[in-house]
BAKOLRO-366522 format. One record per residue (C-alpha): residue number from 1; x, y, z. Coordinates in nm, 3 decimals, padded with zeros to 5 digits, always signed. Layout:
     i        px        py        pz
   NUM         X         Y         Z
...
This chain:
     i        px        py        pz
     1   +00.001   +00.006   -00.003
     2   +00.129   +00.364   -00.086
     3   +00.208   +00.563   +00.235
     4   -00.025   +00.833   +00.177
     5   -00.310   +00.651   +00.034
     6   -00.618   +00.552   +00.236
     7   -00.675   +00.192   +00.294
     8   -00.943   +00.034   +00.081
     9   -01.150   -00.269   +00.099
    10   -00.939   -00.413   -00.158
    11   -00.627   -00.379   +00.062
    12   -00.819   -00.562   +00.342
    13   -00.937   -00.829   +00.120
    14   -00.585   -00.895   +00.009
    15   -00.445   -00.918   +00.360
    16   -00.716   -01.132   +00.486
    17   -00.705   -01.360   +00.172
    18   -01.064   -01.328   +00.086
    19   -01.276   -01.154   -00.182
    20   -01.376   -00.792   -00.160
    21   -01.748   -00.874   -00.127
    22   -01.672   -01.110   +00.169
    23   -01.450   -00.852   +00.369
    24   -01.728   -00.604   +00.312
    25   -01.995   -00.826   +00.456
    26   -01.767   -00.927   +00.739
    27   -01.729   -00.574   +00.836
    28   -02.103   -00.555   +00.856
    29   -02.130   -00.850   +01.068
    30   -02.325   -01.058   +00.809
    31   -02.451   -01.383   +00.943
    32   -02.310   -01.553   +00.619
    33   -01.965   -01.481   +00.754
    34   -01.796   -01.657   +01.029
    35   -01.763   -01.479   +01.363
    36   -01.387   -01.541   +01.360
    37   -01.353   -01.373   +01.004
    38   -01.577   -01.078   +01.119
    39   -01.358   -01.000   +01.426
    40   -01.040   -01.033   +01.221
    41   -01.181   -00.799   +00.949
    42   -01.276   -00.529   +01.203
    43   -00.959   -00.569   +01.389
    44   -00.740   -00.521   +01.075
    45   -00.973   -00.226   +00.966
    46   -00.894   -00.054   +01.315
    47   -00.515   -00.114   +01.284
    48   -00.502   +00.039   +00.930
    49   -00.742   +00.315   +01.010
    50   -00.977   +00.199   +00.731
    51   -01.277   +00.407   +00.675
    52   -01.577   +00.325   +00.443
    53   -01.591   +00.545   +00.137
    54   -01.940   +00.666   +00.051
    55   -01.798   +00.815   -00.270
    56   -01.632   +00.505   -00.397
    57   -01.903   +00.433   -00.658
    58   -01.915   +00.784   -00.793
    59   -01.534   +00.796   -00.814
    60   -01.542   +00.464   -01.018
    61   -01.795   +00.640   -01.245
    62   -01.527   +00.925   -01.307
    63   -01.691   +01.172   -01.068
    64   -01.479   +01.468   -00.967
    65   -01.214   +01.411   -00.697
    66   -01.311   +01.580   -00.367
    67   -01.149   +01.802   -00.115
    68   -01.316   +01.926   +00.203
    69   -01.318   +02.285   +00.348
    70   -01.392   +02.392   +00.708
    71   -01.467   +02.759   +00.769
    72   -01.601   +02.938   +01.070
    73   -01.874   +03.090   +00.867
    74   -02.008   +03.151   +00.499
    75   -02.181   +03.479   +00.576
    76   -01.898   +03.730   +00.579
    77   -01.758   +03.830   +00.263
    78   -01.405   +03.766   +00.395
    79   -01.480   +03.375   +00.397
    80   -01.712   +03.389   +00.092
    81   -01.423   +03.521   -00.111
    82   -01.171   +03.284   +00.002
    83   -01.414   +02.993   -00.052
    84   -01.447   +03.149   -00.415
    85   -01.063   +03.114   -00.469
    86   -01.058   +02.771   -00.327
    87   -01.331   +02.652   -00.550
    88   -01.175   +02.817   -00.868
    89   -00.840   +02.654   -00.809
    90   -01.002   +02.321   -00.732
    91   -01.229   +02.325   -01.047
    92   -00.930   +02.394   -01.254
    93   -00.751   +02.095   -01.123
    94   -01.045   +01.847   -01.150
    95   -01.160   +01.865   -00.787
    96   -01.488   +01.911   -00.634
    97   -01.526   +02.099   -00.306
    98   -01.739   +02.024   +00.001
    99   -01.779   +02.334   +00.219
   100   -01.862   +02.284   +00.587
   101   -01.906   +02.566   +00.853
   102   -01.797   +02.542   +01.225
   103   -02.023   +02.840   +01.329
   104   -01.727   +02.937   +01.558
   105   -01.761   +02.634   +01.765
   106   -01.488   +02.371   +01.844
   107   -01.728   +02.073   +01.859
   108   -01.871   +02.153   +01.520
   109   -01.535   +02.187   +01.389
   110   -01.419   +01.842   +01.528
   111   -01.733   +01.681   +01.387
   112   -01.675   +01.848   +01.040
   113   -01.332   +01.726   +01.019
   114   -01.431   +01.368   +01.117
   115   -01.709   +01.370   +00.861
   116   -01.487   +01.484   +00.591
   117   -01.245   +01.203   +00.656
   118   -01.525   +00.945   +00.672
   119   -01.619   +01.083   +00.324
   120   -01.272   +00.994   +00.203
   121   -01.198   +01.332   +00.081
   122   -00.841   +01.353   -00.068
   123   -00.742   +01.656   +00.161
   124   -00.888   +01.921   +00.388
   125   -00.855   +02.313   +00.397
   126   -00.948   +02.465   +00.733
   127   -00.972   +02.788   +00.926
   128   -00.996   +02.750   +01.302
   129   -01.293   +02.840   +01.497
   130   -01.266   +03.094   +01.777
   131   -01.321   +02.824   +02.049
   132   -01.058   +02.595   +01.919
   133   -00.766   +02.552   +02.176
   134   -00.705   +02.179   +02.140
   135   -00.572   +02.078   +01.818
   136   -00.554   +01.699   +01.864
   137   -00.840   +01.647   +01.601
   138   -00.598   +01.801   +01.347
   139   -00.287   +01.645   +01.467
   140   -00.456   +01.311   +01.419
   141   -00.478   +01.382   +01.054
   142   -00.100   +01.341   +01.028
   143   -00.140   +00.980   +01.164
   144   -00.377   +00.890   +00.885
   145   -00.174   +01.082   +00.608
   146   -00.468   +01.318   +00.541
   147   -00.332   +01.643   +00.382
   148   -00.438   +01.950   +00.571
   149   -00.377   +02.322   +00.495
   150   -00.472   +02.586   +00.759
   151   -00.550   +02.965   +00.644
   152   -00.611   +03.282   +00.834
   153   -00.643   +03.125   +01.180
   154   -00.358   +02.864   +01.202
   155   -00.187   +02.635   +01.434
   156   +00.086   +02.350   +01.452
   157   +00.276   +02.539   +01.193
   158   +00.572   +02.295   +01.214
   159   +00.338   +02.015   +01.097
   160   +00.090   +02.174   +00.850
   161   +00.137   +02.422   +00.570
   162   -00.060   +02.758   +00.609
   163   -00.173   +03.061   +00.421
   164   -00.205   +03.396   +00.613
   165   -00.202   +03.760   +00.562
   166   +00.099   +03.974   +00.712
   167   -00.107   +04.066   +01.026
   168   +00.178   +04.199   +01.241
   169   +00.314   +04.433   +00.955
   170   -00.028   +04.554   +00.837
   171   -00.140   +04.634   +01.184
   172   +00.175   +04.830   +01.259
   173   +00.111   +05.025   +00.923
   174   -00.231   +05.086   +01.013
   175   -00.150   +05.223   +01.361
   176   +00.139   +05.425   +01.226
   177   -00.122   +05.584   +00.997
   178   -00.341   +05.692   +01.271
   179   -00.037   +05.830   +01.468
   180   +00.080   +06.029   +01.143
   181   -00.263   +06.182   +01.145
   182   -00.241   +06.331   +01.494
   183   -00.383   +06.055   +01.704
   184   -00.216   +05.958   +02.036
   185   -00.451   +05.732   +02.222
   186   -00.501   +05.448   +01.979
   187   -00.724   +05.169   +02.112
   188   -00.715   +04.805   +01.973
   189   -01.020   +04.579   +01.969
   190   -00.944   +04.205   +01.890
   191   -01.067   +03.868   +01.945
   192   -00.944   +03.589   +02.196
   193   -00.573   +03.617   +02.263
   194   -00.520   +03.247   +02.205
   195   -00.597   +03.287   +01.833
   196   -00.265   +03.348   +01.651
   197   -00.434   +03.622   +01.421
   198   -00.508   +03.825   +01.720
   199   -00.162   +03.785   +01.859
   200   -00.002   +03.890   +01.528
   201   -00.220   +04.210   +01.484
   202   -00.194   +04.316   +01.838
   203   +00.182   +04.279   +01.832
   204   +00.203   +04.493   +01.517
   205   -00.019   +04.760   +01.699
   206   +00.197   +04.748   +02.008
   207   +00.539   +04.778   +01.805
   208   +00.389   +05.094   +01.638
   209   +00.335   +05.248   +01.970
   210   +00.694   +05.149   +02.103
   211   +00.865   +05.295   +01.786
   212   +00.679   +05.608   +01.854
   213   +00.763   +05.601   +02.223
   214   +00.406   +05.606   +02.324
   215   +00.276   +05.464   +02.657
   216   +00.120   +05.110   +02.616
   217   -00.216   +05.147   +02.828
   218   -00.389   +04.824   +02.922
   219   -00.731   +05.008   +02.926
   220   -00.709   +05.075   +02.558
   221   -00.656   +04.701   +02.456
   222   -00.958   +04.500   +02.472
   223   -00.930   +04.137   +02.321
   224   -01.219   +03.897   +02.395
   225   -01.430   +03.770   +02.094
   226   -01.475   +03.830   +01.724
   227   -01.850   +03.909   +01.749
   228   -02.067   +04.214   +01.653
   229   -02.215   +04.258   +01.992
   230   -01.885   +04.206   +02.175
   231   -01.739   +04.466   +01.954
   232   -02.030   +04.716   +02.049
   233   -01.953   +04.626   +02.444
   234   -01.584   +04.681   +02.384
   235   -01.632   +05.021   +02.235
   236   -01.881   +05.130   +02.496
   237   -01.613   +05.053   +02.759
   238   -01.359   +05.259   +02.569
   239   -01.573   +05.556   +02.521
   240   -01.657   +05.541   +02.901
   241   -01.298   +05.586   +03.013
   242   -01.209   +05.897   +03.186
   243   -00.987   +05.955   +02.894
   244   -01.122   +05.791   +02.592
   245   -00.924   +05.706   +02.273
   246   -00.906   +05.940   +01.988
   247   -00.871   +05.641   +01.748
   248   -00.956   +05.264   +01.729
   249   -00.805   +05.002   +01.530
   250   -01.040   +04.709   +01.500
   251   -00.886   +04.397   +01.389
   252   -01.154   +04.268   +01.167
   253   -01.473   +04.394   +00.979
   254   -01.727   +04.262   +01.222
   255   -01.560   +04.459   +01.507
   256   -01.497   +04.766   +01.284
   257   -01.877   +04.816   +01.192
   258   -01.962   +04.738   +01.566
   259   -01.741   +05.019   +01.683
   260   -01.877   +05.263   +01.396
   261   -02.226   +05.203   +01.526
   262   -02.152   +05.292   +01.877
   263   -01.944   +05.587   +01.798
   264   -02.228   +05.738   +01.596
   265   -02.490   +05.647   +01.863
   266   -02.285   +05.847   +02.118
   267   -02.323   +06.165   +01.878
   268   -01.950   +06.153   +01.803
   269   -01.796   +06.235   +01.460
   270   -01.565   +06.002   +01.266
   271   -01.285   +06.090   +01.237
   272   -01.302   +06.425   +01.397
   273   -01.367   +06.302   +01.748
   274   -01.252   +05.946   +01.707
   275   -01.063   +05.798   +01.394
   276   -01.139   +05.454   +01.303
   277   -00.936   +05.184   +01.104
   278   -01.068   +04.832   +01.039
   279   -00.964   +04.504   +00.856
   280   -01.186   +04.412   +00.569
   281   -01.192   +04.355   +00.210
   282   -01.576   +04.412   +00.193
   283   -01.733   +04.657   -00.043
   284   -01.931   +04.783   +00.258
   285   -01.625   +04.983   +00.363
   286   -01.709   +05.210   +00.061
   287   -02.074   +05.224   +00.138
   288   -02.070   +05.335   +00.502
   289   -02.058   +05.679   +00.616
   290   -01.784   +05.790   +00.647
   291   -01.602   +05.533   +00.430
   292   -01.416   +05.298   +00.629
   293   -01.021   +05.301   +00.615
   294   -00.938   +04.951   +00.623
   295   -00.644   +04.686   +00.584
   296   -00.760   +04.493   +00.290
   297   -00.667   +04.129   +00.219
   298   -00.646   +03.966   -00.133
   299   -00.891   +03.689   -00.005
   300   -00.948   +03.527   -00.342
   301   -00.561   +03.488   -00.371
   302   -00.547   +03.346   -00.028
   303   -00.807   +03.081   -00.117
   304   -00.620   +03.005   -00.451
   305   -00.284   +02.971   -00.261
   306   -00.444   +02.734   -00.008
   307   -00.595   +02.513   -00.250
   308   -00.279   +02.501   -00.451
   309   -00.069   +02.391   -00.137
   310   -00.334   +02.113   -00.070
   311   -00.322   +01.991   -00.441
   312   +00.065   +01.975   -00.433
   313   +00.040   +01.779   -00.106
   314   -00.207   +01.542   -00.249
   315   +00.027   +01.488   -00.541
   316   +00.311   +01.386   -00.293
   317   +00.476   +01.724   -00.184
   318   +00.572   +01.671   +00.176
   319   +00.735   +02.010   +00.247
   320   +00.571   +02.232   +00.506
   321   +00.530   +02.590   +00.378
   322   +00.390   +02.895   +00.534
   323   +00.273   +03.132   +00.275
   324   +00.216   +03.503   +00.373
   325   -00.011   +03.706   +00.147
   326   +00.078   +04.088   +00.162
   327   -00.219   +04.317   +00.272
   328   -00.266   +04.661   +00.184
   329   -00.412   +04.982   +00.387
   330   -00.677   +05.141   +00.206
   331   -00.714   +05.497   +00.344
   332   -01.052   +05.651   +00.309
   333   -01.252   +05.911   +00.520
   334   -01.267   +05.756   +00.857
   335   -00.904   +05.824   +00.948
   336   -00.832   +06.150   +00.756
   337   -00.825   +06.489   +00.928
   338   -00.747   +06.691   +00.627
   339   -00.569   +07.008   +00.731
   340   -00.643   +06.979   +01.096
   341   -00.337   +07.022   +01.310
   342   -00.184   +06.730   +01.538
   343   -00.404   +06.680   +01.836
   344   -00.256   +06.682   +02.177
C-alpha cells in the first residue's frame, strides 16, 4: 500500500486472503460470514485506519475528486471570497469542493473534520474556530496521512502548511497611519488572545506604539471575542474611560462596523472625535458613512494559494510551507483629518 493512500476494501481483502464482497460483509457482521473472520476483519480495519468510502461508486464512475473545507462561517464576504478562490483553483484541477462551517464552535469543527475524513476526501483546508484551543483532532490527520492546509487562523505550523496575511506588519502600518494623522490614544479591539491572528495583529499595533515612544495602556486594549455585540460592548467600554481613545484599530470587519455604530450612537464624529481603521476587504467599507479606512486582504488569492498547496500535497509534496499574502491599507474618510493640526 502507498504510504499516503487511504486503506481500501481491496487492501483488507488482500491481507485477509478473501474477496472484496466477503470482507465487506464481514465488516457489517453479516450472518453469512464466520464470527472469527468478522472479528479479524474489524480488527485489521482498526489497525490500518480503514474508513468506509461513500463516494467510492461515484469515483469509479469518473466523478470529480473531492476536497473538504471547514470555515468558521460563510456569511461574511471575507470567507465567501476565500471560498471562491479555493473553488476556482479546485475546479481548474479537476476537484469538487465540499464546504462545511463550524459556526465558530470547537465541537462543530471536530465533527466536520471527522465527517470529511469519513467521506474519504483527498485533503482538507481549514480555518480554526474561535473556540479551538485543542488541536488533537488536527494532529490526528497526520497519523492517517490526510493532507491538511490551514488558513487565516492557524496552528501547528511545524506540521502543517498554512496561508495567512501579514497581520503583524499590516497592523503596524495601520497604527502608524493613525499616529501620523495626529492620534495619540489609539485603542485596539481584537478577538481571543489564544488565536494567532489576534496575537500577530496586536503585536503590530504595540510595535507601532513602541517605535513612537508612546505608552502602552492596558485599558485601551480589549481582546475578547470576534463578535458584533462584543465589538459594541468593547467600544462602549472605551468611550466610558475618563480619557477615551482618539482612534480605534479594530482587527476585523465585524468589530470595525460594531465600533462605528457605537461611536455614532454617542453623537461623536468620525474621524473628528474618533478616527477608525478596520480590517476588511468588503465593499461595505465604501458604502458606510464615512467610508472606512481598512487593511484589505487579497482573499481570493488566499483561497487559491491554500488550494494550490493542498493539491501539491495530494500529489506527494511533503514540504511544510508558510505562505504570507501581503495586505494593503486602503485609506478612506474614517481616518483622515484633512488640514487639522496634530491633536494633543
